[in-house]
Every structure is written in C-alpha cells, then in structure tokens.
Biopython code that builds the backbone (N, CA, C, O; Angstrom):
import numpy as np
from Bio.PDB.StructureBuilder import StructureBuilder

atoms = [
    (1, "GLN", "N", (22.191, 98.041, -66.564)),
    (1, "GLN", "CA", (22.267, 96.795, -67.480)),
    (1, "GLN", "C", (22.500, 95.613, -66.640)),
    (1, "GLN", "O", (23.221, 95.660, -65.643)),
    (2, "VAL", "N", (21.800, 94.389, -67.097)),
    (2, "VAL", "CA", (21.834, 93.425, -66.323)),
    (2, "VAL", "C", (22.028, 92.056, -67.482)),
    (2, "VAL", "O", (21.280, 92.065, -68.459)),
    (3, "GLN", "N", (22.880, 91.091, -67.358)),
    (3, "GLN", "CA", (23.044, 90.204, -68.075)),
    (3, "GLN", "C", (22.786, 88.810, -67.394)),
    (3, "GLN", "O", (23.369, 88.494, -66.357)),
    (4, "LEU", "N", (21.903, 88.010, -68.015)),
    (4, "LEU", "CA", (21.324, 86.766, -67.450)),
    (4, "LEU", "C", (21.640, 85.420, -67.870)),
    (4, "LEU", "O", (21.663, 85.262, -69.091)),
    (5, "VAL", "N", (21.865, 84.509, -67.219)),
    (5, "VAL", "CA", (22.259, 83.103, -67.733)),
    (5, "VAL", "C", (21.603, 82.072, -66.948)),
    (5, "VAL", "O", (21.795, 81.837, -65.755)),
    (6, "GLU", "N", (20.842, 81.507, -67.709)),
    (6, "GLU", "CA", (19.993, 80.260, -67.126)),
    (6, "GLU", "C", (20.697, 79.103, -67.270)),
    (6, "GLU", "O", (21.480, 78.936, -68.205)),
    (7, "SER", "N", (20.449, 78.140, -66.270)),
    (7, "SER", "CA", (21.144, 77.055, -66.243)),
    (7, "SER", "C", (20.098, 75.874, -65.512)),
    (7, "SER", "O", (19.080, 76.211, -64.909)),
    (8, "GLY", "N", (20.475, 74.624, -65.652)),
    (8, "GLY", "CA", (19.338, 73.619, -64.788)),
    (8, "GLY", "C", (18.435, 72.999, -65.730)),
    (8, "GLY", "O", (17.599, 72.245, -65.233)),
    (9, "GLY", "N", (18.423, 73.160, -67.037)),
    (9, "GLY", "CA", (17.359, 72.778, -67.832)),
    (9, "GLY", "C", (17.874, 70.994, -68.104)),
    (9, "GLY", "O", (18.971, 70.560, -67.755)),
    (10, "GLY", "N", (16.904, 70.257, -68.721)),
    (10, "GLY", "CA", (17.267, 69.022, -69.088)),
    (10, "GLY", "C", (15.985, 68.198, -69.477)),
    (10, "GLY", "O", (14.868, 68.701, -69.600)),
    (11, "LEU", "N", (16.279, 66.891, -69.652)),
    (11, "LEU", "CA", (15.337, 65.892, -69.852)),
    (11, "LEU", "C", (14.967, 65.072, -68.761)),
    (11, "LEU", "O", (15.876, 64.505, -68.154)),
    (12, "VAL", "N", (13.555, 64.876, -68.329)),
    (12, "VAL", "CA", (12.976, 64.533, -67.131)),
    (12, "VAL", "C", (11.819, 63.882, -67.547)),
    (12, "VAL", "O", (11.244, 64.213, -68.584)),
    (13, "GLN", "N", (11.336, 62.768, -66.652)),
    (13, "GLN", "CA", (10.297, 62.047, -67.151)),
    (13, "GLN", "C", (9.004, 62.703, -66.381)),
    (13, "GLN", "O", (9.105, 63.442, -65.402)),
    (14, "ALA", "N", (7.828, 62.319, -66.969)),
    (14, "ALA", "CA", (6.686, 63.045, -66.445)),
    (14, "ALA", "C", (6.516, 62.673, -64.891)),
    (14, "ALA", "O", (6.712, 61.510, -64.540)),
    (15, "GLY", "N", (6.117, 63.746, -63.877)),
    (15, "GLY", "CA", (6.135, 63.781, -62.719)),
    (15, "GLY", "C", (7.329, 64.162, -62.115)),
    (15, "GLY", "O", (7.326, 64.659, -60.989)),
    (16, "GLY", "N", (8.308, 63.987, -62.725)),
    (16, "GLY", "CA", (9.638, 64.464, -62.151)),
    (16, "GLY", "C", (9.963, 66.066, -61.750)),
    (16, "GLY", "O", (9.056, 66.881, -61.915)),
    (17, "SER", "N", (10.982, 66.418, -61.335)),
    (17, "SER", "CA", (11.309, 67.630, -60.938)),
    (17, "SER", "C", (12.702, 68.307, -61.499)),
    (17, "SER", "O", (13.715, 67.623, -61.640)),
    (18, "LEU", "N", (12.666, 69.503, -61.759)),
    (18, "LEU", "CA", (13.902, 70.269, -62.021)),
    (18, "LEU", "C", (13.916, 71.656, -61.196)),
    (18, "LEU", "O", (12.935, 72.134, -60.626)),
    (19, "ARG", "N", (15.328, 72.261, -61.243)),
    (19, "ARG", "CA", (15.338, 73.392, -60.670)),
    (19, "ARG", "C", (16.079, 74.328, -61.699)),
    (19, "ARG", "O", (17.191, 73.953, -62.071)),
    (20, "LEU", "N", (15.601, 75.446, -62.169)),
    (20, "LEU", "CA", (16.367, 76.335, -62.873)),
    (20, "LEU", "C", (16.937, 77.283, -62.057)),
    (20, "LEU", "O", (16.504, 77.598, -60.948)),
    (21, "SER", "N", (18.094, 77.829, -62.706)),
    (21, "SER", "CA", (18.751, 78.905, -62.163)),
    (21, "SER", "C", (18.831, 79.864, -63.031)),
    (21, "SER", "O", (19.032, 79.651, -64.226)),
    (22, "CYS", "N", (18.669, 81.120, -62.478)),
    (22, "CYS", "CA", (19.081, 82.582, -63.480)),
    (22, "CYS", "C", (20.197, 83.464, -62.486)),
    (22, "CYS", "O", (19.933, 84.049, -61.435)),
    (23, "ALA", "N", (21.284, 83.375, -63.055)),
    (23, "ALA", "CA", (22.430, 84.067, -62.522)),
    (23, "ALA", "C", (22.406, 85.434, -63.003)),
    (23, "ALA", "O", (22.281, 85.474, -64.227)),
    (24, "ALA", "N", (22.483, 86.530, -62.461)),
    (24, "ALA", "CA", (22.480, 87.884, -63.058)),
    (24, "ALA", "C", (23.553, 88.358, -62.389)),
    (24, "ALA", "O", (23.859, 88.207, -61.206)),
    (25, "SER", "N", (24.421, 89.303, -63.783)),
    (25, "SER", "CA", (25.509, 90.226, -63.212)),
    (25, "SER", "C", (25.023, 91.569, -63.038)),
    (25, "SER", "O", (23.909, 92.003, -63.330)),
    (26, "GLY", "N", (26.124, 92.249, -62.464)),
    (26, "GLY", "CA", (25.913, 93.605, -61.725)),
    (26, "GLY", "C", (25.605, 93.733, -60.342)),
    (26, "GLY", "O", (25.413, 92.661, -59.768)),
    (27, "ARG", "N", (25.518, 94.675, -59.719)),
    (27, "ARG", "CA", (25.422, 95.058, -58.344)),
    (27, "ARG", "C", (24.033, 95.406, -58.084)),
    (27, "ARG", "O", (23.771, 95.592, -56.895)),
    (28, "THR", "N", (23.056, 95.542, -58.942)),
    (28, "THR", "CA", (21.784, 96.193, -58.881)),
    (28, "THR", "C", (20.719, 95.225, -58.888)),
    (28, "THR", "O", (19.564, 95.603, -59.083)),
    (29, "PHE", "N", (21.006, 93.966, -58.687)),
    (29, "PHE", "CA", (19.934, 92.837, -59.170)),
    (29, "PHE", "C", (18.887, 93.067, -58.104)),
    (29, "PHE", "O", (17.807, 92.640, -58.512)),
    (30, "SER", "N", (18.809, 93.546, -56.975)),
    (30, "SER", "CA", (17.619, 93.853, -56.178)),
    (30, "SER", "C", (16.782, 95.050, -56.710)),
    (30, "SER", "O", (15.781, 95.422, -56.098)),
    (31, "SER", "N", (17.188, 95.633, -57.824)),
    (31, "SER", "CA", (16.442, 96.565, -58.333)),
    (31, "SER", "C", (15.606, 96.024, -59.524)),
    (31, "SER", "O", (14.979, 96.743, -60.303)),
    (32, "TYR", "N", (15.659, 94.952, -59.561)),
    (32, "TYR", "CA", (14.816, 94.310, -60.753)),
    (32, "TYR", "C", (13.993, 92.993, -60.476)),
    (32, "TYR", "O", (14.364, 91.905, -60.034)),
    (33, "ALA", "N", (12.626, 93.494, -60.922)),
    (33, "ALA", "CA", (11.652, 92.399, -60.913)),
    (33, "ALA", "C", (12.120, 91.166, -61.794)),
    (33, "ALA", "O", (12.834, 91.421, -62.764)),
    (34, "MET", "N", (11.796, 89.929, -61.548)),
    (34, "MET", "CA", (12.171, 88.948, -62.346)),
    (34, "MET", "C", (10.962, 88.073, -62.987)),
    (34, "MET", "O", (9.888, 88.015, -62.388)),
    (35, "GLY", "N", (11.122, 87.519, -63.990)),
    (35, "GLY", "CA", (10.116, 86.680, -64.565)),
    (35, "GLY", "C", (10.745, 85.420, -65.292)),
    (35, "GLY", "O", (11.867, 85.306, -65.787)),
    (36, "TRP", "N", (9.650, 84.455, -65.214)),
    (36, "TRP", "CA", (10.140, 83.219, -66.095)),
    (36, "TRP", "C", (9.350, 83.084, -67.194)),
    (36, "TRP", "O", (8.148, 83.161, -66.943)),
    (37, "PHE", "N", (9.641, 82.907, -68.326)),
    (37, "PHE", "CA", (8.754, 82.593, -69.293)),
    (37, "PHE", "C", (9.227, 81.304, -70.303)),
    (37, "PHE", "O", (10.377, 80.869, -70.246)),
    (38, "ARG", "N", (8.363, 80.829, -71.093)),
    (38, "ARG", "CA", (8.753, 79.627, -71.785)),
    (38, "ARG", "C", (8.014, 79.715, -73.131)),
    (38, "ARG", "O", (6.986, 80.377, -73.273)),
    (39, "GLN", "N", (8.636, 78.968, -74.164)),
    (39, "GLN", "CA", (8.179, 79.126, -75.442)),
    (39, "GLN", "C", (8.506, 77.704, -76.098)),
    (39, "GLN", "O", (9.647, 77.303, -76.323)),
    (40, "ALA", "N", (7.322, 77.002, -76.370)),
    (40, "ALA", "CA", (7.291, 75.550, -77.066)),
    (40, "ALA", "C", (7.505, 75.865, -78.640)),
    (40, "ALA", "O", (7.118, 76.939, -79.102)),
    (41, "PRO", "N", (8.018, 75.073, -79.293)),
    (41, "PRO", "CA", (8.095, 75.200, -80.752)),
    (41, "PRO", "C", (6.734, 75.251, -81.556)),
    (41, "PRO", "O", (5.825, 74.430, -81.427)),
    (42, "GLY", "N", (6.733, 76.271, -82.349)),
    (42, "GLY", "CA", (5.586, 76.902, -82.869)),
    (42, "GLY", "C", (4.664, 77.633, -81.948)),
    (42, "GLY", "O", (3.532, 77.831, -82.388)),
    (43, "LYS", "N", (4.936, 78.058, -80.786)),
    (43, "LYS", "CA", (4.194, 78.608, -80.110)),
    (43, "LYS", "C", (4.689, 79.949, -79.531)),
    (43, "LYS", "O", (5.895, 80.151, -79.390)),
    (44, "GLU", "N", (3.797, 80.831, -79.208)),
    (44, "GLU", "CA", (4.388, 82.126, -78.633)),
    (44, "GLU", "C", (5.068, 81.870, -77.291)),
    (44, "GLU", "O", (4.951, 80.812, -76.672)),
    (45, "ARG", "N", (5.890, 83.069, -76.829)),
    (45, "ARG", "CA", (6.491, 83.032, -75.508)),
    (45, "ARG", "C", (5.290, 83.287, -74.611)),
    (45, "ARG", "O", (4.493, 84.176, -74.911)),
    (46, "GLU", "N", (5.133, 82.567, -73.559)),
    (46, "GLU", "CA", (4.132, 82.734, -72.469)),
    (46, "GLU", "C", (4.558, 82.998, -71.039)),
    (46, "GLU", "O", (5.573, 82.463, -70.592)),
    (47, "PHE", "N", (3.988, 83.613, -70.485)),
    (47, "PHE", "CA", (4.308, 83.946, -68.939)),
    (47, "PHE", "C", (4.402, 82.686, -68.188)),
    (47, "PHE", "O", (3.704, 81.775, -68.633)),
    (48, "VAL", "N", (5.126, 82.427, -67.127)),
    (48, "VAL", "CA", (5.199, 81.378, -66.172)),
    (48, "VAL", "C", (4.877, 81.702, -64.931)),
    (48, "VAL", "O", (3.968, 81.192, -64.275)),
    (49, "VAL", "N", (5.764, 82.729, -64.517)),
    (49, "VAL", "CA", (5.842, 83.210, -63.020)),
    (49, "VAL", "C", (6.792, 84.311, -62.945)),
    (49, "VAL", "O", (7.803, 84.329, -63.646)),
    (50, "SER", "N", (6.525, 85.147, -62.192)),
    (50, "SER", "CA", (7.229, 86.486, -61.666)),
    (50, "SER", "C", (7.335, 86.621, -60.401)),
    (50, "SER", "O", (6.579, 86.063, -59.607)),
    (51, "ILE", "N", (8.361, 87.437, -60.053)),
    (51, "ILE", "CA", (8.600, 87.792, -58.455)),
    (51, "ILE", "C", (8.975, 89.260, -58.310)),
    (51, "ILE", "O", (9.587, 89.858, -59.195)),
    (52, "SER", "N", (8.649, 89.734, -57.345)),
    (52, "SER", "CA", (9.008, 91.233, -57.155)),
    (52, "SER", "C", (10.318, 91.410, -56.604)),
    (52, "SER", "O", (10.914, 90.448, -56.118)),
    (53, "ARG", "N", (10.882, 92.709, -56.643)),
    (53, "ARG", "CA", (12.260, 92.774, -56.289)),
    (53, "ARG", "C", (12.664, 92.413, -55.029)),
    (53, "ARG", "O", (13.832, 92.037, -54.922)),
    (54, "THR", "N", (11.828, 92.444, -53.849)),
    (54, "THR", "CA", (12.319, 91.868, -52.577)),
    (54, "THR", "C", (11.900, 90.387, -52.424)),
    (54, "THR", "O", (12.398, 89.743, -51.500)),
    (55, "GLY", "N", (10.881, 89.712, -53.397)),
    (55, "GLY", "CA", (10.318, 88.556, -53.269)),
    (55, "GLY", "C", (9.373, 88.046, -52.523)),
    (55, "GLY", "O", (9.098, 86.876, -52.255)),
    (56, "ASP", "N", (8.758, 89.348, -52.121)),
    (56, "ASP", "CA", (7.477, 89.070, -51.106)),
    (56, "ASP", "C", (6.196, 89.049, -51.889)),
    (56, "ASP", "O", (5.111, 88.721, -51.408)),
    (57, "SER", "N", (6.409, 89.435, -53.177)),
    (57, "SER", "CA", (5.217, 89.325, -54.306)),
    (57, "SER", "C", (5.520, 88.165, -55.266)),
    (57, "SER", "O", (6.662, 88.133, -55.726)),
    (58, "THR", "N", (4.732, 87.298, -55.598)),
    (58, "THR", "CA", (4.902, 86.434, -56.681)),
    (58, "THR", "C", (3.419, 86.080, -57.432)),
    (58, "THR", "O", (2.315, 86.085, -56.887)),
    (59, "TYR", "N", (3.697, 85.808, -58.686)),
    (59, "TYR", "CA", (2.374, 85.748, -59.501)),
    (59, "TYR", "C", (2.863, 84.550, -60.427)),
    (59, "TYR", "O", (3.981, 84.485, -60.939)),
    (60, "TYR", "N", (1.847, 83.616, -60.556)),
    (60, "TYR", "CA", (1.927, 82.243, -61.349)),
    (60, "TYR", "C", (0.643, 82.195, -62.418)),
    (60, "TYR", "O", (-0.538, 82.513, -62.277)),
    (61, "SER", "N", (1.249, 81.760, -63.330)),
    (61, "SER", "CA", (-0.013, 81.138, -64.412)),
    (61, "SER", "C", (-0.545, 80.077, -63.860)),
    (61, "SER", "O", (0.007, 79.394, -62.998)),
    (62, "ASP", "N", (-1.747, 79.870, -64.374)),
    (62, "ASP", "CA", (-2.817, 78.987, -63.916)),
    (62, "ASP", "C", (-2.256, 77.698, -64.328)),
    (62, "ASP", "O", (-2.687, 76.688, -63.773)),
    (63, "SER", "N", (-1.285, 77.593, -65.296)),
    (63, "SER", "CA", (-0.885, 76.253, -65.957)),
    (63, "SER", "C", (0.064, 75.777, -64.727)),
    (63, "SER", "O", (-0.043, 74.597, -64.394)),
    (64, "VAL", "N", (0.819, 76.453, -64.152)),
    (64, "VAL", "CA", (1.944, 75.904, -63.298)),
    (64, "VAL", "C", (1.622, 76.248, -61.871)),
    (64, "VAL", "O", (2.532, 75.926, -61.106)),
    (65, "LYS", "N", (0.670, 76.766, -61.344)),
    (65, "LYS", "CA", (0.251, 77.175, -60.033)),
    (65, "LYS", "C", (0.217, 75.795, -59.270)),
    (65, "LYS", "O", (-0.366, 74.857, -59.815)),
    (66, "GLY", "N", (0.741, 75.641, -58.182)),
    (66, "GLY", "CA", (0.642, 74.482, -57.287)),
    (66, "GLY", "C", (1.969, 73.685, -57.559)),
    (66, "GLY", "O", (2.527, 73.002, -56.699)),
    (67, "ARG", "N", (2.394, 73.840, -58.790)),
    (67, "ARG", "CA", (3.536, 72.737, -58.830)),
    (67, "ARG", "C", (4.834, 73.563, -59.122)),
    (67, "ARG", "O", (5.807, 72.968, -58.660)),
    (68, "PHE", "N", (5.134, 74.620, -59.675)),
    (68, "PHE", "CA", (6.373, 75.438, -59.852)),
    (68, "PHE", "C", (6.211, 76.482, -58.649)),
    (68, "PHE", "O", (5.139, 76.831, -58.156)),
    (69, "THR", "N", (7.542, 76.930, -58.259)),
    (69, "THR", "CA", (7.776, 77.732, -57.293)),
    (69, "THR", "C", (9.109, 78.496, -57.522)),
    (69, "THR", "O", (10.221, 77.971, -57.568)),
    (70, "ILE", "N", (8.805, 79.918, -57.669)),
    (70, "ILE", "CA", (9.951, 80.833, -57.764)),
    (70, "ILE", "C", (10.572, 81.547, -56.538)),
    (70, "ILE", "O", (9.844, 82.009, -55.660)),
    (71, "SER", "N", (11.807, 81.626, -56.488)),
    (71, "SER", "CA", (12.248, 82.325, -55.457)),
    (71, "SER", "C", (13.544, 83.277, -56.000)),
    (71, "SER", "O", (13.920, 83.282, -57.172)),
    (72, "ARG", "N", (14.076, 83.985, -55.045)),
    (72, "ARG", "CA", (15.305, 84.640, -55.503)),
    (72, "ARG", "C", (16.215, 84.704, -54.251)),
    (72, "ARG", "O", (15.680, 84.641, -53.144)),
    (73, "ASP", "N", (17.602, 84.829, -54.365)),
    (73, "ASP", "CA", (18.354, 85.222, -53.272)),
    (73, "ASP", "C", (19.234, 86.618, -54.031)),
    (73, "ASP", "O", (20.051, 86.595, -54.951)),
    (74, "ASN", "N", (18.792, 87.574, -53.379)),
    (74, "ASN", "CA", (19.650, 88.849, -53.890)),
    (74, "ASN", "C", (20.868, 89.084, -53.461)),
    (74, "ASN", "O", (21.467, 90.079, -53.869)),
    (75, "ALA", "N", (21.459, 88.188, -52.541)),
    (75, "ALA", "CA", (22.902, 88.286, -52.094)),
    (75, "ALA", "C", (23.647, 87.414, -53.064)),
    (75, "ALA", "O", (24.863, 87.556, -53.194)),
    (76, "LYS", "N", (23.020, 86.575, -53.707)),
    (76, "LYS", "CA", (23.640, 85.683, -54.843)),
    (76, "LYS", "C", (23.435, 86.199, -56.234)),
    (76, "LYS", "O", (24.130, 85.726, -57.133)),
    (77, "ASN", "N", (22.515, 87.155, -56.505)),
    (77, "ASN", "CA", (22.124, 87.635, -57.833)),
    (77, "ASN", "C", (21.373, 86.331, -58.562)),
    (77, "ASN", "O", (21.535, 85.939, -59.717)),
    (78, "THR", "N", (20.711, 85.914, -57.776)),
    (78, "THR", "CA", (19.946, 84.685, -58.590)),
    (78, "THR", "C", (18.706, 84.317, -58.376)),
    (78, "THR", "O", (18.323, 84.216, -57.211)),
    (79, "VAL", "N", (17.999, 84.096, -59.243)),
    (79, "VAL", "CA", (16.322, 83.612, -59.108)),
    (79, "VAL", "C", (16.285, 82.126, -59.536)),
    (79, "VAL", "O", (17.041, 81.645, -60.380)),
    (80, "TYR", "N", (15.379, 81.490, -58.905)),
    (80, "TYR", "CA", (15.443, 80.055, -58.931)),
    (80, "TYR", "C", (13.848, 79.943, -59.377)),
    (80, "TYR", "O", (12.932, 80.728, -59.131)),
    (81, "LEU", "N", (13.830, 78.558, -60.197)),
    (81, "LEU", "CA", (12.486, 78.137, -60.569)),
    (81, "LEU", "C", (12.595, 76.675, -60.287)),
    (81, "LEU", "O", (13.284, 75.913, -60.965)),
    (82, "GLN", "N", (11.889, 76.322, -59.262)),
    (82, "GLN", "CA", (11.709, 74.977, -58.792)),
    (82, "GLN", "C", (10.382, 74.403, -59.422)),
    (82, "GLN", "O", (9.289, 74.886, -59.127)),
    (83, "MET", "N", (10.525, 73.339, -60.313)),
    (83, "MET", "CA", (9.548, 72.843, -60.986)),
    (83, "MET", "C", (9.298, 71.302, -60.514)),
    (83, "MET", "O", (10.267, 70.544, -60.469)),
    (84, "SER", "N", (8.054, 70.863, -60.178)),
    (84, "SER", "CA", (7.706, 69.704, -59.625)),
    (84, "SER", "C", (6.475, 69.126, -60.441)),
    (84, "SER", "O", (5.830, 69.974, -61.057)),
    (85, "SER", "N", (6.070, 67.867, -60.534)),
    (85, "SER", "CA", (5.068, 67.303, -61.079)),
    (85, "SER", "C", (5.076, 67.664, -62.520)),
    (85, "SER", "O", (4.034, 68.023, -63.068)),
    (86, "LEU", "N", (6.168, 67.589, -63.138)),
    (86, "LEU", "CA", (6.291, 68.133, -64.443)),
    (86, "LEU", "C", (5.456, 67.127, -65.425)),
    (86, "LEU", "O", (5.298, 65.917, -65.258)),
    (87, "LYS", "N", (4.929, 67.995, -66.566)),
    (87, "LYS", "CA", (4.083, 67.248, -67.568)),
    (87, "LYS", "C", (4.740, 67.479, -68.862)),
    (87, "LYS", "O", (5.495, 68.423, -69.097)),
    (88, "PRO", "N", (4.353, 66.418, -69.802)),
    (88, "PRO", "CA", (4.761, 66.744, -71.109)),
    (88, "PRO", "C", (4.471, 68.274, -71.573)),
    (88, "PRO", "O", (5.417, 68.967, -71.945)),
    (89, "GLU", "N", (3.262, 68.745, -71.548)),
    (89, "GLU", "CA", (3.368, 70.223, -71.933)),
    (89, "GLU", "C", (3.985, 71.303, -71.160)),
    (89, "GLU", "O", (3.772, 72.492, -71.397)),
    (90, "ASP", "N", (4.765, 70.863, -70.217)),
    (90, "ASP", "CA", (5.799, 71.823, -69.917)),
    (90, "ASP", "C", (7.046, 71.855, -70.521)),
    (90, "ASP", "O", (7.975, 72.548, -70.107)),
    (91, "THR", "N", (7.104, 70.972, -71.693)),
    (91, "THR", "CA", (8.259, 70.927, -72.503)),
    (91, "THR", "C", (8.509, 72.315, -73.373)),
    (91, "THR", "O", (7.601, 72.653, -74.131)),
    (92, "ALA", "N", (9.490, 72.988, -73.310)),
    (92, "ALA", "CA", (9.866, 74.220, -73.740)),
    (92, "ALA", "C", (11.167, 74.781, -73.555)),
    (92, "ALA", "O", (11.858, 74.296, -72.659)),
    (93, "VAL", "N", (11.646, 75.769, -74.279)),
    (93, "VAL", "CA", (12.738, 76.436, -73.757)),
    (93, "VAL", "C", (12.309, 77.857, -72.700)),
    (93, "VAL", "O", (11.581, 78.768, -73.096)),
    (94, "TYR", "N", (12.819, 77.808, -71.560)),
    (94, "TYR", "CA", (12.475, 78.727, -70.337)),
    (94, "TYR", "C", (13.555, 79.794, -70.462)),
    (94, "TYR", "O", (14.765, 79.595, -70.569)),
    (95, "TYR", "N", (12.920, 80.948, -70.431)),
    (95, "TYR", "CA", (13.779, 81.977, -70.275)),
    (95, "TYR", "C", (13.609, 82.866, -69.106)),
    (95, "TYR", "O", (12.485, 83.278, -68.820)),
    (96, "CYS", "N", (14.643, 83.188, -68.417)),
    (96, "CYS", "CA", (14.375, 84.329, -67.234)),
    (96, "CYS", "C", (14.644, 85.630, -67.846)),
    (96, "CYS", "O", (15.593, 85.794, -68.613)),
    (97, "ALA", "N", (13.710, 86.688, -67.474)),
    (97, "ALA", "CA", (13.949, 88.123, -67.759)),
    (97, "ALA", "C", (13.990, 88.963, -66.734)),
    (97, "ALA", "O", (13.777, 88.435, -65.642)),
    (98, "ALA", "N", (14.213, 90.201, -66.737)),
    (98, "ALA", "CA", (14.396, 91.347, -65.814)),
    (98, "ALA", "C", (13.749, 92.438, -66.416)),
    (98, "ALA", "O", (13.706, 92.643, -67.629)),
    (99, "ARG", "N", (13.125, 93.299, -65.326)),
    (99, "ARG", "CA", (12.856, 94.609, -65.701)),
    (99, "ARG", "C", (12.969, 95.519, -64.521)),
    (99, "ARG", "O", (12.801, 95.035, -63.401)),
    (100, "SER", "N", (13.201, 96.621, -64.642)),
    (100, "SER", "CA", (13.358, 97.542, -63.563)),
    (100, "SER", "C", (12.322, 97.687, -62.843)),
    (100, "SER", "O", (11.218, 97.689, -63.388)),
    (101, "TRP", "N", (12.454, 97.849, -61.380)),
    (101, "TRP", "CA", (11.316, 98.021, -60.241)),
    (101, "TRP", "C", (10.199, 97.129, -60.195)),
    (101, "TRP", "O", (10.137, 96.201, -59.389)),
    (102, "VAL", "N", (9.037, 97.470, -61.305)),
    (102, "VAL", "CA", (7.579, 96.997, -60.807)),
    (102, "VAL", "C", (7.592, 95.309, -61.678)),
    (102, "VAL", "O", (8.138, 95.088, -62.760)),
    (103, "VAL", "N", (7.022, 94.554, -61.041)),
    (103, "VAL", "CA", (6.861, 93.312, -61.601)),
    (103, "VAL", "C", (5.760, 93.492, -62.698)),
    (103, "VAL", "O", (4.825, 94.287, -62.604)),
    (104, "ALA", "N", (6.015, 92.569, -63.851)),
    (104, "ALA", "CA", (4.817, 92.466, -64.813)),
    (104, "ALA", "C", (5.060, 90.988, -65.330)),
    (104, "ALA", "O", (6.050, 90.268, -65.197)),
    (105, "ASN", "N", (3.845, 90.759, -65.962)),
    (105, "ASN", "CA", (3.560, 89.366, -66.436)),
    (105, "ASN", "C", (3.369, 89.341, -67.996)),
    (105, "ASN", "O", (2.534, 88.577, -68.479)),
    (106, "THR", "N", (3.961, 89.981, -68.615)),
    (106, "THR", "CA", (3.991, 90.036, -70.187)),
    (106, "THR", "C", (5.427, 90.150, -70.527)),
    (106, "THR", "O", (6.183, 90.924, -69.939)),
    (107, "PRO", "N", (5.773, 89.395, -71.450)),
    (107, "PRO", "CA", (7.174, 89.482, -72.059)),
    (107, "PRO", "C", (7.647, 90.957, -72.788)),
    (107, "PRO", "O", (8.802, 91.383, -72.759)),
    (108, "GLU", "N", (6.660, 91.541, -73.352)),
    (108, "GLU", "CA", (6.822, 92.960, -74.015)),
    (108, "GLU", "C", (7.459, 93.929, -72.820)),
    (108, "GLU", "O", (8.216, 94.871, -73.052)),
    (109, "ASN", "N", (7.026, 93.533, -71.539)),
    (109, "ASN", "CA", (7.373, 94.501, -70.366)),
    (109, "ASN", "C", (8.936, 94.163, -69.903)),
    (109, "ASN", "O", (9.479, 94.871, -69.055)),
    (110, "TYR", "N", (9.514, 93.216, -70.415)),
    (110, "TYR", "CA", (10.899, 92.928, -69.929)),
    (110, "TYR", "C", (11.771, 93.418, -70.962)),
    (110, "TYR", "O", (11.613, 93.324, -72.180)),
    (111, "ARG", "N", (12.829, 94.019, -70.242)),
    (111, "ARG", "CA", (13.870, 94.407, -71.159)),
    (111, "ARG", "C", (15.271, 93.568, -71.200)),
    (111, "ARG", "O", (16.064, 93.719, -72.130)),
    (112, "TYR", "N", (15.471, 92.819, -70.296)),
    (112, "TYR", "CA", (16.681, 92.029, -70.273)),
    (112, "TYR", "C", (16.117, 90.428, -70.273)),
    (112, "TYR", "O", (15.179, 89.944, -69.640)),
    (113, "TRP", "N", (16.931, 89.879, -71.103)),
    (113, "TRP", "CA", (16.498, 88.312, -71.153)),
    (113, "TRP", "C", (17.824, 87.402, -71.006)),
    (113, "TRP", "O", (18.919, 87.921, -71.220)),
    (114, "GLY", "N", (17.741, 86.325, -70.715)),
    (114, "GLY", "CA", (18.639, 85.241, -70.802)),
    (114, "GLY", "C", (18.642, 84.350, -72.234)),
    (114, "GLY", "O", (17.647, 84.495, -72.944)),
    (115, "GLN", "N", (19.497, 83.614, -72.609)),
    (115, "GLN", "CA", (19.535, 82.803, -73.793)),
    (115, "GLN", "C", (18.770, 81.635, -73.807)),
    (115, "GLN", "O", (18.557, 80.954, -74.810)),
    (116, "GLY", "N", (18.330, 81.399, -72.593)),
    (116, "GLY", "CA", (16.983, 80.310, -72.344)),
    (116, "GLY", "C", (17.750, 78.843, -72.179)),
    (116, "GLY", "O", (18.897, 78.614, -72.564)),
    (117, "THR", "N", (17.047, 78.101, -71.660)),
    (117, "THR", "CA", (17.494, 76.652, -71.263)),
    (117, "THR", "C", (16.285, 75.693, -71.695)),
    (117, "THR", "O", (15.108, 76.044, -71.618)),
    (118, "GLN", "N", (16.744, 74.345, -72.195)),
    (118, "GLN", "CA", (15.668, 73.679, -72.626)),
    (118, "GLN", "C", (15.170, 72.636, -71.670)),
    (118, "GLN", "O", (15.924, 71.863, -71.079)),
    (119, "VAL", "N", (14.023, 72.649, -71.561)),
    (119, "VAL", "CA", (13.374, 71.528, -70.538)),
    (119, "VAL", "C", (12.560, 70.766, -71.492)),
    (119, "VAL", "O", (11.811, 71.249, -72.341)),
    (120, "THR", "N", (12.814, 69.377, -71.237)),
    (120, "THR", "CA", (11.915, 68.382, -72.143)),
    (120, "THR", "C", (11.337, 67.283, -71.064)),
    (120, "THR", "O", (12.061, 66.787, -70.201)),
    (121, "VAL", "N", (9.994, 66.976, -71.215)),
    (121, "VAL", "CA", (9.426, 66.336, -70.118)),
    (121, "VAL", "C", (8.845, 64.982, -70.983)),
    (121, "VAL", "O", (7.866, 65.076, -71.724)),
    (122, "SER", "N", (9.509, 63.859, -70.801)),
    (122, "SER", "CA", (8.978, 62.801, -71.488)),
    (122, "SER", "C", (7.797, 62.108, -70.888)),
    (122, "SER", "O", (7.713, 62.104, -69.660)),
    (123, "SER", "N", (6.943, 61.563, -71.551)),
    (123, "SER", "CA", (5.879, 60.796, -71.160)),
    (123, "SER", "C", (5.844, 59.664, -70.875)),
    (123, "SER", "O", (4.778, 59.143, -70.545)),
]
sb = StructureBuilder()
sb.init_structure("model")
sb.init_model(0)
sb.init_chain("A")
sb.init_seg("    ")
for serial, (resi, resn, name, xyz) in enumerate(atoms, 1):
    if name == "N":
        sb.init_residue(resn, " ", resi, " ")
    sb.init_atom(name, np.array(xyz, "f"), 0.0, 1.0, " ", f" {name:<3s}", serial, name[0])
structure = sb.get_structure()
C-alpha cells in the first residue's frame, strides 16, 4: 500500500509556471507507475501524464504535451509535474495516482490516489 500527498498548487497567471510534487510513503515506490490526473468543476477526471516505474517512459495527453513535464526521484519517493505556459483551461484539481508495475493512462486503472491540489490559472 502507498499513501500519496500532493503539494505545489496555487494561483498563477496565464503563461506562468508551477511545479507540483507528489510524495509517496513506503519503501516500494519504485514498484509503482505514477500518473497525474486533473478534474475541473463539472467535468470528469482526465488523464494528464504518466511515468513508468523507472522513469524511462512517459506519456502525455495532447492538451499538455510540450508544456508539462513529469519526472520522478525514486530515492526521494517523489514524482513531479513541471507545468509551464499555463492556460486558464488548465485550472483544475490535480491528483497524483499510483498503480503497481505497468503504466496506464485511465483513472480506473489506478488504485492509490492523493487528496489533490488546486491549480488556478487566471487570464
């Protein structure tokens, strides 16, 4: 089992940047593929980006490709989401999630979730 805690959200102007962090408990962090998802008011939770256990494979949604970068530090049990060139449509609660072994891009395939962190981008 793993517990996840996100941080780094906040209010930023369009065109700005934020870095989200997701700290995981436990000693087996490297056994988990990680994903970031987001949910805007009135919308379904959507995939943003995912990363394999070793970090050598990453997958991005088209809406964030070229603007967001995911990375992980298995020694620190942490996954990061660097967000640049932010747009008002990026406004949402951002969640990190973990699943054993194989990376996936749909929320129903992730077992463990953080509580979320709010990102608000003003125009």
